[in-house]
C-alpha positions as CSV (number, residue, x, y, z in Angstrom):
1,M,-0.1,-0.3,0.2
2,H,1.5,3.7,-0.5
3,S,2.1,5.8,2.0
4,A,0.0,9.3,2.2
5,F,1.3,12.0,1.0
6,V,-0.3,15.9,0.2
7,A,1.0,19.4,0.6
8,R,-1.4,21.8,2.1
9,H,-1.7,25.6,0.7
10,P,-3.0,27.8,3.1
11,I,-6.2,30.0,2.4
12,F,-6.4,33.7,4.1
13,N,-9.1,36.1,4.9
14,R,-8.7,40.0,4.8
15,R,-6.9,40.0,8.1
16,L,-4.5,37.6,7.5
17,E,-5.5,34.8,9.6
18,V,-5.9,31.3,8.0
19,V,-8.9,30.3,7.1
20,G,-8.3,27.2,5.1
21,C,-6.4,25.1,3.3
22,E,-6.3,23.9,-0.5
23,L,-4.9,19.8,-0.8
24,L,-2.9,19.2,-3.6
25,F,-1.8,15.6,-4.7
26,R,2.2,15.1,-5.1
27,G,2.4,11.8,-6.5
28,H,1.1,8.0,-5.2
29,G,3.1,8.1,-1.7
30,W,6.0,8.7,-1.2
31,A,7.0,8.8,-4.8
32,E,8.1,11.8,-6.6
33,D,8.7,10.4,-10.0
34,E,4.4,9.3,-10.7
35,R,1.7,11.6,-12.1
36,P,-1.4,10.7,-11.4
37,E,-3.0,8.7,-14.5
38,S,-5.8,11.2,-14.3
39,R,-7.4,14.0,-12.0
40,E,-10.0,11.1,-10.6
41,R,-7.1,9.0,-9.5
42,A,-5.7,12.3,-8.2
43,T,-8.8,13.0,-5.8
44,A,-9.2,10.3,-5.2
45,T,-5.5,9.5,-3.9
46,V,-5.6,13.0,-1.8
47,V,-9.7,12.0,0.1
48,L,-8.2,8.7,0.7
49,N,-5.2,9.0,2.2
50,S,-6.0,12.4,4.2
51,L,-9.7,10.5,5.8
52,T,-7.6,7.1,6.5
53,E,-4.0,7.7,6.7
54,L,-3.2,11.3,7.9
55,D,-4.7,13.4,10.7
56,L,-6.5,16.1,9.1
57,A,-6.8,17.8,11.7
58,R,-3.0,18.1,12.3
59,I,-2.2,19.6,8.8
60,V,-5.2,22.1,8.7
61,G,-6.5,22.0,11.6
62,H,-10.2,22.9,12.3
63,R,-10.7,24.4,8.9
64,K,-11.6,23.7,5.5
65,A,-9.8,21.6,3.4
66,W,-10.5,22.0,-0.2
67,V,-9.7,19.2,-2.7
68,D,-9.8,20.0,-6.3
69,V,-12.8,17.5,-8.0
70,S,-13.4,17.3,-11.7
71,R,-16.5,16.7,-13.9
72,E,-16.2,13.4,-14.2
73,F,-15.3,12.7,-10.3
74,V,-19.2,15.0,-9.1
75,L,-21.1,13.0,-11.7
76,N,-19.9,9.5,-11.2
77,G,-21.7,10.9,-7.2
78,L,-17.3,10.0,-5.9
79,A,-17.7,13.7,-4.3
80,Q,-20.2,12.1,-2.1
81,A,-17.8,9.8,-0.8
82,I,-16.1,12.7,0.9
83,P,-17.8,14.2,4.3
84,A,-19.2,17.5,4.0
85,E,-18.5,18.4,7.2
86,L,-14.4,18.3,7.0
87,S,-13.7,19.6,2.9
88,G,-15.1,22.1,0.2
89,L,-14.8,20.9,-3.4
90,E,-12.9,22.4,-5.9
91,I,-14.0,23.1,-9.3
92,S,-12.7,24.2,-12.2
93,G,-14.2,27.0,-14.7
94,A,-13.2,25.3,-17.6
95,E,-15.2,22.8,-17.0
96,V,-18.6,22.4,-19.8
97,F,-21.2,23.6,-17.0
98,D,-24.6,21.9,-18.8
99,E,-27.4,20.7,-17.4
100,E,-26.1,18.0,-16.1
101,L,-23.1,18.9,-14.2
102,I,-25.7,22.0,-12.3
103,E,-27.8,19.5,-11.2
104,A,-25.5,17.2,-10.0
105,L,-23.6,20.8,-8.4
106,D,-26.8,21.9,-6.6
107,E,-27.7,18.3,-5.5
108,L,-24.3,18.8,-3.8
109,K,-25.4,22.2,-2.6
110,Q,-28.9,20.6,-0.9
111,E,-26.4,17.7,0.7
112,G,-24.5,20.8,3.1
113,Y,-21.0,21.1,0.7
114,Q,-19.4,24.2,-0.1
115,L,-18.2,24.8,-3.9
116,A,-15.3,26.8,-5.2
117,L,-15.4,27.6,-8.8
118,D,-11.4,27.7,-9.9
119,G,-11.4,30.6,-12.5
120,V,-14.2,32.1,-14.7
121,D,-15.1,32.4,-18.0
122,E,-17.6,35.4,-18.1
123,E,-18.6,34.1,-22.0
124,S,-20.0,30.8,-20.9
125,L,-20.6,30.6,-17.8
126,P,-24.5,29.8,-17.4
127,A,-25.6,32.6,-14.2
128,P,-27.7,29.3,-12.3
129,A,-23.9,27.6,-12.0
130,L,-22.3,30.4,-11.2
131,A,-25.3,31.0,-8.2
132,L,-24.4,27.7,-6.9
133,F,-20.6,28.1,-5.8
134,D,-19.8,29.4,-2.6
135,I,-15.8,31.3,-3.8
136,V,-14.9,32.0,-7.1
137,K,-11.5,31.6,-7.4
138,L,-9.4,34.7,-9.7
139,D,-5.7,33.8,-10.7
140,V,-3.8,36.8,-10.3
141,R,-0.7,35.5,-12.6
142,A,-3.2,35.1,-15.2
143,L,-6.2,38.1,-15.5
144,G,-3.4,40.7,-14.2
145,H,-4.1,43.5,-11.7
146,E,-7.0,45.7,-14.1
147,R,-8.5,42.8,-15.3
148,L,-8.7,41.8,-11.8
149,R,-9.9,45.3,-10.7
150,S,-13.1,45.2,-13.2
151,L,-13.8,41.9,-12.6
152,V,-14.8,41.7,-8.9
153,P,-17.5,43.4,-9.2
154,R,-18.9,42.2,-12.2
155,L,-19.1,38.9,-9.8
156,R,-20.5,40.5,-7.0
157,E,-23.7,41.9,-9.3
158,A,-23.8,38.6,-10.9
159,T,-24.2,37.1,-7.6
160,E,-26.3,39.5,-6.1
161,G,-28.5,39.2,-2.7
162,R,-26.0,35.9,-1.8
163,R,-22.4,36.6,-0.5
164,C,-20.2,34.9,-2.5
165,K,-16.3,35.4,-1.9
166,V,-14.0,35.9,-4.3
167,L,-10.9,34.3,-3.6
168,A,-7.2,36.0,-5.4
169,Q,-4.6,33.0,-5.9
170,G,-1.2,33.2,-7.0
171,I,-0.3,35.9,-5.1
172,A,3.5,36.4,-4.7
173,T,4.3,39.7,-3.1
174,Y,2.7,41.7,-0.5
175,E,2.4,44.4,-2.7
176,D,0.0,42.1,-5.2
177,R,-2.0,41.2,-1.7
178,D,-2.9,45.1,-1.2
179,L,-4.1,45.5,-4.5
180,C,-6.2,42.5,-4.4
181,L,-7.4,44.2,-1.0
182,D,-8.4,46.9,-2.9
183,A,-10.1,45.5,-5.9
184,G,-12.6,43.8,-3.2
185,C,-11.3,40.2,-3.2
186,D,-12.2,38.6,0.2
187,L,-9.6,35.7,0.1
188,F,-5.8,35.3,-0.5
189,Q,-3.7,32.6,-1.8
190,G,0.3,32.1,-2.7
191,R,3.2,33.0,-1.3
192,F,3.3,36.8,-0.3
193,F,3.6,35.8,2.9
194,C,7.4,33.9,2.9
195,R,8.7,37.4,1.9
196,P,9.3,40.7,3.1
197,A,6.8,43.0,3.2
198,V,8.5,46.0,1.7
199,A,11.3,45.2,-1.0
200,G,15.0,46.3,-1.7
201,T,17.3,46.8,0.6
202,R,14.9,48.0,3.4
203,S,17.3,48.5,7.3
204,V,15.8,46.4,10.2
205,S,13.2,48.3,12.0
206,A,13.9,49.6,15.4
207,N,11.5,47.6,17.5
208,R,12.2,44.4,14.9
209,L,16.0,44.9,15.8
210,A,15.2,44.4,19.5
211,L,14.2,41.2,19.2
212,L,16.8,40.6,16.4
213,Q,19.4,41.4,19.3
214,V,17.3,39.2,22.1
215,V,17.7,36.4,19.5
216,S,21.0,37.2,18.1
217,A,22.3,36.4,22.1
218,L,20.3,32.8,22.6
219,Q,21.9,32.1,19.3
220,R,25.7,32.8,20.8
221,S,27.5,29.0,21.8
222,D,29.3,30.4,25.0
223,V,25.2,31.8,25.9
224,E,24.8,30.8,30.1
225,L,21.7,30.4,31.5
226,S,21.7,33.7,33.4
227,E,22.0,35.8,30.3
228,V,18.8,34.1,29.0
229,E,17.1,35.0,32.4
230,Q,18.2,38.2,32.0
231,L,16.8,38.1,28.5
232,I,13.7,36.7,28.9
233,A,12.8,38.9,31.9
234,R,12.9,42.4,29.8
235,D,9.6,41.1,28.2
236,V,6.1,40.9,30.4
237,A,5.0,38.8,27.3
238,L,7.8,36.4,27.2
239,S,7.7,35.9,30.8
240,F,4.1,35.0,31.1
241,R,4.2,32.4,28.4
242,M,7.6,30.8,29.9
243,L,5.9,30.6,33.2
244,R,2.4,29.5,32.0
245,Y,3.9,26.8,29.9
246,V,6.3,25.6,32.7
247,N,3.2,24.9,35.0
248,S,1.4,23.8,32.6
249,A,0.0,20.6,32.8
250,A,1.3,18.8,30.6
251,L,4.6,19.2,32.4
252,G,3.9,17.5,35.4
253,L,5.6,19.7,38.2
254,R,4.3,18.9,42.4
255,G,4.9,22.7,42.6
256,E,4.1,25.8,41.7
257,V,6.9,27.7,39.8
258,R,6.9,31.5,40.1
259,S,10.2,33.0,38.6
260,I,12.2,32.7,35.0
261,G,15.3,31.2,36.2
262,Q,13.4,28.2,38.4
263,A,12.0,27.7,34.8
264,L,15.2,28.2,32.9
265,A,17.4,25.5,35.5
266,L,14.2,23.4,35.1
267,L,14.3,23.3,31.1
268,G,17.8,23.1,30.4
269,L,19.8,25.9,28.4
270,D,19.0,23.9,24.8
271,N,15.4,23.7,25.4
272,A,15.2,27.1,26.7
273,R,17.1,29.2,23.6
274,R,14.6,26.9,21.1
275,W,11.5,27.7,23.2
276,A,13.0,31.1,23.8
277,T,13.8,31.9,20.1
278,L,10.7,30.3,18.8
279,S,8.5,33.3,20.7
280,V,10.2,36.2,20.5
281,M,9.4,35.3,16.7
282,A,6.4,34.5,17.0
283,S,5.6,38.3,19.1
284,V,6.1,39.8,15.7
285,D,2.8,41.2,15.7
286,D,1.8,42.3,12.3
287,K,2.6,38.9,10.4
288,P,-0.2,36.2,9.8
289,T,0.6,33.0,12.5
290,E,1.1,31.1,9.0
291,L,4.8,32.8,9.1
292,T,5.6,30.7,12.0
293,L,3.3,28.0,11.2
294,T,6.1,27.3,8.3
295,A,9.6,28.1,10.0
296,L,8.9,25.5,12.5
297,T,7.5,23.1,10.0
298,R,11.1,23.9,8.0
299,A,13.0,23.7,11.3
300,R,11.5,20.2,12.1
301,F,12.4,18.7,8.4
302,C,15.7,20.2,8.6
303,E,16.6,18.6,12.5
304,L,14.9,15.6,10.9
305,A,16.0,14.8,6.9
306,G,19.6,16.6,8.1
307,T,20.5,13.6,10.4
308,E,23.0,12.2,7.5
309,L,25.1,15.8,7.9
310,G,26.7,14.4,11.2
311,P,25.8,13.3,14.8
312,G,24.6,16.7,17.2
313,R,23.9,18.8,14.4
314,G,20.3,18.6,15.6
315,S,20.2,21.9,17.4
316,E,21.7,24.3,14.3
317,L,19.5,22.3,11.8
318,F,17.0,23.0,13.7
319,T,17.7,26.8,13.8
320,L,18.4,26.7,10.0
321,G,14.7,26.4,8.9
322,L,13.7,28.4,11.7
323,F,15.9,31.3,10.4
324,S,14.8,30.1,6.5
325,V,11.8,33.1,7.3
326,L,14.3,35.5,8.9
327,D,13.8,38.4,6.2
328,A,10.0,38.1,5.5
329,L,9.7,38.7,9.0
330,M,12.0,41.3,9.5
331,D,11.1,42.7,6.5
332,T,14.8,43.3,4.9
333,T,17.3,41.1,2.7
334,M,18.3,38.0,3.9
335,S,21.5,39.0,3.5
336,E,21.3,41.6,6.1
337,A,19.1,39.9,8.2
338,T,21.8,37.3,8.8
339,E,24.3,39.9,8.9
340,L,23.0,40.7,12.9
341,L,23.7,37.2,13.8
342,P,26.2,34.9,15.2
343,L,25.9,32.4,12.4
344,A,28.4,29.6,11.0
345,D,29.0,30.0,7.5
346,D,27.6,27.0,6.3
347,I,24.2,28.1,7.9
348,R,24.7,31.4,6.6
349,D,25.6,30.6,2.4
350,A,22.7,28.2,3.4
351,L,20.1,30.6,3.7
352,V,21.5,33.5,2.3
353,D,22.6,31.5,-1.3
354,R,20.4,28.0,-1.1
355,S,24.2,26.3,-1.7
356,G,26.1,23.1,0.7
357,P,24.1,20.7,2.4
358,M,22.2,23.0,4.2
359,G,20.9,24.8,1.2
360,E,20.0,21.2,-0.2
361,L,18.1,20.9,2.9
362,L,16.1,24.2,2.5
363,Q,15.5,23.6,-1.6
364,A,13.7,20.3,-0.4
365,V,11.9,21.6,2.5
366,I,10.3,24.8,0.0
367,A,9.1,22.4,-2.4
368,R,7.1,20.3,-0.7
369,E,5.4,23.2,0.8
370,Q,4.6,24.8,-3.1
371,G,3.3,21.3,-4.5
372,E,6.2,20.5,-6.7
373,V,8.2,17.5,-7.6
374,S,12.2,17.9,-6.6
375,G,14.5,16.0,-7.7
376,T,16.9,15.9,-4.5
377,R,18.5,13.3,-3.0
378,I,17.4,13.2,0.8
379,P,15.8,9.3,1.8
380,H,13.0,10.0,3.1
381,A,12.3,13.8,2.5
382,D,8.3,13.2,1.7
383,E,8.3,11.6,5.1
384,Y,10.1,13.4,6.9
385,Y,7.8,17.1,5.8
386,L,4.5,15.6,7.2
387,R,6.2,14.3,10.1
388,A,7.3,18.4,10.7
389,V,4.3,19.7,9.1
390,I,1.8,17.8,12.0
391,W,4.8,18.4,14.6
392,A,4.7,21.8,13.5
393,G,0.9,22.4,14.4
394,D,0.9,21.1,17.4
395,A,3.8,23.2,18.7
396,A,2.8,26.5,16.8
397,E,-0.9,26.1,19.0
398,S,1.2,25.9,22.1
399,L,2.6,29.5,21.2
400,F,-0.4,31.1,19.7
401,A,-3.4,29.4,22.2
402,G,-1.7,28.6,25.4
403,A,-0.9,24.5,25.2
404,P,2.2,23.6,25.9
405,P,5.3,22.9,23.2
406,L,4.8,18.9,21.8
407,A,8.1,18.3,22.1
408,L,11.3,21.1,21.6
409,A,14.3,18.5,22.7
410,P,16.1,18.1,19.4
411,A,15.6,14.8,18.2
412,P,17.5,11.6,17.5
413,A,21.1,11.3,16.0
414,S,19.5,8.9,13.8
415,V,15.3,8.6,12.6
416,P,14.6,5.8,10.8
417,P,12.1,6.4,8.5
418,R,8.6,5.4,9.7
419,A,4.6,5.9,8.5
420,P,2.7,8.9,9.9
421,E,0.9,7.6,13.0
422,P,-2.7,7.0,12.1
423,A,-5.2,9.4,12.6
424,S,-6.7,10.3,16.4
425,A,-8.1,13.5,17.1
426,V,-10.4,14.2,14.1
427,R,-12.5,10.6,11.8
428,P,-15.6,11.0,9.8
429,E,-18.1,9.0,10.9
430,R,-18.0,5.5,9.9
431,G,-20.9,5.9,7.3
432,A,-18.9,7.9,5.0
433,L,-15.6,6.3,5.8
434,A,-17.1,3.1,4.2
435,R,-18.8,5.2,1.1
436,C,-15.1,6.5,0.7
437,F,-13.6,2.9,0.9
438,A,-16.8,1.8,-1.4
439,A,-16.4,4.6,-4.0
440,F,-12.9,5.3,-4.5
441,G,-12.1,1.2,-4.7
442,R,-14.3,1.4,-7.8
443,L,-12.1,3.9,-9.3
444,F,-8.7,2.8,-8.1
445,G,-9.9,-1.3,-9.6
446,L,-11.1,0.4,-12.9
447,A,-7.8,2.5,-13.0
448,G,-5.2,-0.2,-11.8
């Protein structure tokens, strides 16, 4: 049986909150050189893997997971195998929206499914079809800003009487996002949040420089617990977070910890430095939380996948992934950001130029974020990525929702590849899962 793997692309609202994720299919399981024989089989793989092998809630949280479906997928009755409470259905605007398809989509709407239209042909798409969709996706790269600006109000007029949201996809920069915002778009998708908000060689602002100085001090090889204590004690919010963490039920301490020094002694220097660095980065309040989640995923991936680079480098590799978003976090170039930190040359070269073995780690994890097939030589990279995504979701929840981090200790020197743990937090009802197996079993049998 193939192991499960899907990539996720976050969907943001106007406040840069993640409100959903699009699930993308990448090959059969972990294999990187295989392509889906059909869109039906690709969709079936995404859904079957997500419902049976993966913990969907730990990949997308409590948000809607959007799955791409085709005309044939809908007409063959396979869409009903996807639980409506877990997923939304996305269909291409290039499909033929005849009476048969419109009737099938209307039936799905009556059963509680949310529908998204990927692209819109103003000339051929009938009004009854447009009225079925909750979201219309427009590609900024294909349309251009001027055409997007003229198309959005026409969509509003065509869907008058019901609130159909317009999603701008393919957004590469914050400037693009602002233009889409001004055009009246409601939702946004793209890698813009991983880039600096201001292009060029702008210097680091004073408030971010103060945060960066704290991070820099934490990374010094000769830093002592007393120095870490002073750095944390200067920040009331950071101090509160640490005390809340060490006093949480998950640590199982008998007595209450009341001082930062006492908390640091319990955590140990390495875990204290790592936890404090994460908390400092998460405290940049005008950046989406998805940026910290991306940093955590990259950090954990580098830590797991980089074991071949030698024992004892787990902490460095975690830092490598964590700092790969420094340019976006500090709104400056990566070159300038890294000049302010005491980093080893190979880490700095990897961050700035993506060079060397560490640079290959970053290239591998970024390719997987984007759902791209990569020619990486890193063994079991897809499996490590999925494990990193799940771990990062739990760790990010601890930073933003008050729960204790999942595991901040360095990874073992050797991490043998293993299949992801089965889903436990969210499961579809047994009836839905049975329908899923029945419908997809028939599809895979025909495609087999």
